Each structure stands twice: as structure tokens, then as C-alpha cells.
C-alpha positions, 0 to 999 in steps of 0.5 A: 228924260235927259240925253243919254250920254250925260245919264251915263257919264252920270253914273261912271262919275258917281261910280268912281267919286262915291265909293264905300268908305266916303259913303260911309264916312257921310252917314250913308251904312253902303257897307256895315252892317245894318241901316236901311236895305234901300241905301244898301245899293248905290246911287248908280245902279238906282240912276241905271235902273229907273233909266232902262225901265223909262226906256222899255216903258217907251220902247219896250225890250225887243228894240233895245236887245236889238242894239247891242247886235251880235251881243244880244244872245252872250248879253240875255244868257248873262240876264238870266243866270244872275236873274236867277242867282237874285231869286235864289239868293231871296228864297234862301237869304232874303234880302241880305247879300242882294245889293251885292249881286245888283250893284257888281253884276247886275246894273253893269249888265243894264247899264250896257242897253244904255251905251249901245245908245251912245254914238260915235263922239257920246263914245270916246268923251265916255273913254277919255272921262273914265281914264280922266277919273281914273288917272285923278284917282292914282293922283289921289293915291300918290298924294296920299301915299307920300302925306300917309292920310286918306281922305275918307276916315279908314284904318286896316288894322291887318296892314302894317303899311300904309295904303292909298285908298283914294277913291274907290274903296279898297286899296285892293279893289283900286289895284284890281281896277286900275291894272285892268283899265290901263291898257285898255284907256291909256291913250284916250286922253291928251296927256303924253301916254309915258306919264300916264304910265309913270303914275298909274305905276306909282298908284299902285305902288301906293296901293300896295298890291303887289301881285296887281304890279307884277302882274301888270307889269307882265302883261304890260311888257308882253303888249310892247313886245310887237310895237318894239319889234315894228319900231326895230323893224319897219320904223316909225313915220313922225317928226323928228322934232316930235321924236326929240319932244318923246324922249324928253318927255321920258328922260323926265318922267324916268327921274321924276319916278325914280324921286317919287320912288326914292323920295317917298319910301313908297317901294319900302313896302315890296323890299321889305316883304318880298318873301311870302309872309302871312298875307301872301300865304294868306292866297294858298292857305284858302284852298285847305277851305275847301276841303272843310267842306261837304257835299252839300256845303260844297253844292249850297255853302258852307254853315254859318259856324264853319263860315264864322271859323275863317280865321281860325284856318287859316288866319285871316277873316277873308278870303281872298279868291273870289272863286273860293269865295264863292263856293264858300259862300253861295255853293257851286248853285251860285258860283257856276252861273256867276263865272258863266257871266264873266267868262260870256260877256267878257269873252264876247267884248274881247273877241271883238275888241281885239287887240290889247283886251286880250292882255287888259281882261286875262290882268282884271282876272288874274289880278281878281283872285289875289283878292276878295273885291269880287266878292263885296260891292263894287263897280270893277265890273261896270267900269270894264264893261263899260271900258270894252264895249265902248272900245267896240262900238269905235272900231265897228264904227270906224 
């Protein structure tokens, strides 16, 4: 069987490089209606399922769970909750929508069993891989924005300004993943942190997620306060030559960012739409949908007629708040288990990782309630869980 690191790195690369729109562009009906049901599940999910199946046949279940150590109990609880949603979904809806649960929730949880097999060096390599792919995706987004063309053949009629799609499907999905991962992986490459963060900031403008930009900048500023205070109160141990080089890099990075912001028009959408426009107001209007639900619809989800009339109530056809979207689509019977999964796993990982995880995880979830990314098939949870778990493992192995 291939080395575990090769399996894990292949999963991460596939999750980054083969987004839903790219798969559609090459003829695979991954997100559109119709097509073969087997193609509705991403290739990285099949790899995870196959690898876990082979390890289970070889070792059994108990030994794999024991590798998770203190995460074993929250992991098992989360798997039970997701399994309940899958069984309930199959009973009520058939196979429709089950690919979403498998890709977005189930296989990311199973992936932890593979990550638990990695040693310290492999964890470092995987984190570096995620950081490098995130940087590559951000550079691609900036180039798309400057050129005004996307690498995938997709148009968004709802957007009045061009938004980069890069590799991670929808622009707002890109913004969610980029905002969530940045504070966890910005220092995991050999590229100077200032340059890395400058590229990320430009990419966030290219994706057009105003809420994501604001939330990331706010929490990044808060995260910097202890370091700034320590710098001025105690100083840092650094050679004069290296400090001079860092100041030089910062100087040219500011010039480069300013040049791109001015010459490319990348901030035009932000400056022209600081007011609460239709896109922003829709995030408040979604609460009006809850008023339309009957008691039974609160429990089991809105009727087909009500779900088909979303645009009539809020002016757009999507619910840009994943919690309300879950209540509206699945009812509380599925929303509560899924929320418990997020709270249990991310709560446990955040407490164990500490540090910047207390900033990165709130950024991720605050951004997620401003769009509908977590109601679609997305590798967002897979990438966040991977980053948090590998950082935690490195911390424990010190």
C-alpha cells in the first residue's frame, strides 16, 4: 500500500486543483444536475474511503481510533452525528444530496485517521504543501483579476464586477478557505511572511468577499497586538543585517501592493459599493425566510414550493448563511447534528492547538455565515481540519 503521506498529499492536491467548476469544464457533471451519481462524489473522497477501508481490513477500527488519542471521543461522536444525517437523508431524499454530506463532512472526518499516521516531518511537509497551494491559488486569482479572465469557463450573472474563481470553485468559497487558512499557514513556507500576507490580501480583493476581507483584517490586527507589544517592550533577538533585509522587503512589499491596488482597479468594487447593496442586504433578508416556516417545516425543512420561492422573498436565489440554509433545507433534525459536529471537532482542535487557532477558527466561521459555501460541496472543512490537526501534532511532538 502507498505510503500514508503520499495518500494525504494526493488528497490535498486533488482538493485544491480540481474544483467543481474545473470538473464541469472537463465534462464531469460534479455540481450540475443530471449525470452519473458516482461522479457526484469527488475523487479525493474515494481515495480517503478506499485507504480507510484497506487499513480497517488490516488493523480493525479500534487501533485506528486509538491513534487519535484525546480526539478519539469527539471524533467518534462527530462520525455518529454525520452518519445519522446520512441515514436520515437516504430515508427521506434517497441518494439526492448525499454526495454533499460525504464530500463536505464525512470524508474530512475519516481523513483524520490517515493524518494520525503521519510523523513530525510528514506533518511539516503537508502544512507546507497547503501553504504553497494556498499561495499558488492566490497568485492565480490576482492574475485572473488583472487579466479579467478565468481559467474555467464560468460566468456569474449576479456579479456586477469580475471576481476571480481560481481553483477553489466559487469566489466566495475561495475567500472562505483563504481567510480561514491564512493565520494557520502564512509562516509555513520559505517566502517572507510580509510577501505571503500581501499576496493573500490582494487575492481576497480579487475574490470580492468584502465581509471576508474585513473579518480577516480585524482578527489579523488583533493577533498582531501581543507581538507588537512584545517588540516595543522587550525587543527581539535578530541580527542587524536580517532586520535591515526585513524592513527592505516590507518597504517594497508596500509599494508593490499599492501599485497593484491602484493600477489594476482591484479595489474599484469595494470603493463603489461600500453602502449596503442588494448582495449585502440579502444577508439580512434571509432571516425573513425563517418567518415563513411552519412548526413542521422548522423540524423537517421547508416545502418544495417554499424552497422554490426563495428569490421572491429575498431577491436572490441562494441563502447566504449556512445555518439558515440548513434549517431551511434539512430542518432542525439535521441542522443540530451538523452544528454539533462543527462545534465538537473545531472546539476540541482549537483548544489543543491554541495560539493563532483562536483567531483562525472564528475567522473561518464568521466568514462562513456570510455566504453559502458550507451548504455546497467544498473542501473547506477538509483543509481546515488538516491544518489544525497537523499543527496540533507538531506541537505535541516538540
